[in-house]
N, C-alpha and C positions, 0 to 999 in steps of 0.2 A: 590610045585608053582602053582597060577593060569595060565589059558589058556593065557590072557591077557600077564600077565609077559615071559611066553615063548615063544608068538608073535613077542614081542618088543624088547626080546636078539637074536633073529633068523636072525631079520631084521638089528640090530646093530651088530652082527656080520659078517654079507656080505658085510656091507657097509664099518667096518672096514679092510676086505680084499680086497677090491677097493682099499680103500687108499695104503695102502702098494704097489701095485700094482704100482699104478701111481707115488708114491715116491721114487720108484727104483731108486739108482743112476747111471747117465750115467760117473763118473769120477771117475778114484784112484789114488792118490797121496802117493808119497812115500818117507821120504830122504833114497839117496843112498851115501855111501863111496864112491868116485873116485882118486884112486891112480894116479896123475898126476906126469910122467916123462918129466920133461920139459929142452927144450933145449936153452941154455942164451950165452950171448958175453963171458963170464967167466966161464965154464964150466956145467956139467950137476948136475941137482938139482932135490929133490923128495919133492913132499906134496903131503898127504893126505884131501881132506876137503867134506865132506858132501852137497850133492847137493838138492838143493829143485826147480822143475819144477810145475807153476802153471798156469791155462788158465783160459781167461775171453772170452766170447763170444762176438764178436765187427763185426757187419755187417755180412758179407759171410763168416769171417774167425774167427782167435782165436787170441788172443794178450798172446805171452806167455812169461812169467817173469821165468827167471833163476837166482839163487838165491847161494853164497857159505857162507857158515858157519864159516870158516875159510880161513885163508890168505895160497896165494900157492908163490913158489918162491921168488926173494929177489933181493936186488940190492944193490952191493958194495958200493955203493954213494947217498945221500940223493937226493929221486925224490921230487924236488918241489911240490908246488900246479897247479894240471893240466896237470902234464908231463908225466903220465900215462895216457893210453887209454886203453881199455879192450875189446874184442869182441870173440865169441864162434860161434860153429855150434852144433847145437841140430839134433841128428839122430831123425830120424822118422821111425818106422815100422810097418808092419802090413800091413792093406788094402790100404796102401798108403803112399809106401815108398818114402825118399826123404830126403831133407836136411834142416835147417830155419837157418837163418844166426841171430844171436842177436848180440845186443853192447851195452854198457853202458856208461855211464859218465867218463868224466876223475877222476883222483883223486880230492877229494875235502878239503882235507888237508895236508901236507906236509910228506911224508913217510922219516924215517929215516932210515940212512943204514944198512943193513943185519939183516932187520925186513920183517917179512913173508908179500908180500902184500895183502892189503884188497881189493876183487874184489868188485866192485860194482854191484846190480842189472843188467844184462841184458835180454832186452827183445827183440822182435822181432814179425812179424807176421805170421802167418800161415792159408794158404788159399785152405782144402782141394781139390784134384781133382776129390775122388771118395770117397762112404760113408762107413762106417765100424769102427771097433774098431782099433785105431789105439797107438802107444806106443811112447812115446819120453826119448831118452837117452843123457846126457851129454858126448860130442864130441870134438874136437880138441878147447883149448884155445890159442888164442893170447894174449901177451901182449905187446905193441909197447912205448918206454920209451927211450926220448934223442937220438933220430935217432935209436935206437937200435930195433930189435924181437924177441922176445920172445915164444918159442913154447910148448904146454905144450899137451902131449897127454896121454888120460888115458891108462893103462897098465893092468888092472884087472880084464878087459871086463866087468865094470857094467851093472846092470840091469837096466830097466827103471825107471826114475823116477816117470813119468805121463801114465797113459791109458787113452784115453777117447773116447767116442763111436760119430760119426761125420758123418754130412750132407753134401756129395757136393751141392753147389746151385746150377746146373746144372741139378740135380738127382729129381728136383721137377717135377712132373709130371701136365704136363696141358691138360685141357680139351676140346677137337676139337669143332669146331664151324663151323656150316655148312654157304653156302652164306645167306643165307637170316638174317645171325645175332642170329639164333635162335639153342639152343643144338640141335643136333641130337635126332628124337626119333627112338629106337628101340626096345620098349617094356615097358609095366608098371616097371617091376622087373631089368632091364638091362640095370641100370646106378648106380653109387653113390650115388644121392640124393634118389632114392627108396630105397636101403640098408638101410643107414641112417634114414633114414623115417620107416623102420621095426627094426630097432632094440632101436628107440623111442618108438615103438610101445609095441616092447615085454617088456623094461623097465615100461611103464608108466601102461600095464599090471599087469606086478608082481606087483607094488605097490597098484593096485587098487585090487589084489586078497589079498593082506594081511589085506587091511583097511574093504574088505567084510568081510574076515574068524574073523576078531575082533568084527565088529558089531554084527557079529552072534551069537560069544562067549558072547556076553554083552547079546543081547537077552536071549539066554538059559541058563545064569544065571539070569535072572530077571524072569524067569518062575516061 
């Protein structure tokens, strides 16, 4: 293999490694089976539903969407359109423990009697107070219908449906400014700007070195 080709392959490999590092995933989602034990006006019921939780960055927080892939509980009578209203709690663990309340639209069509109740997607906003890795797990589900309340509690200690690396808005660092409105001067290399410039210089120097070696190789071949 010629010198020029070896040099080009080495540079391409280095760039590919950089792209892989930059594209590392910051979130991990999985569908988790949740065994709900429900307290209803007519007695206890149970149902297992796979739960999916997704997130979308929204301003300083994250919009969470909780999806049910199977129906839970049921009603002994038909529930007319708009008669059922669902809500739930998502438990937050990890670096910023807490709870997120999510809710969804009422049923868009009538639900026949003794039929598993399909829960619409539930959504809410999570605003982190601390930065770090957090996880989101299905919590208590509440169904209100015809003046009654059904509470469904996970009984199988389900694992997280979503793991996410978050940054709290208050953790953004600011650069101090002196009385004259100018950045304080504490030395040629004692600042983020100087460090950033140094990093850029190293990158440019590396690229220039590769070009120099390539051209030198070309001259050597031409001799």
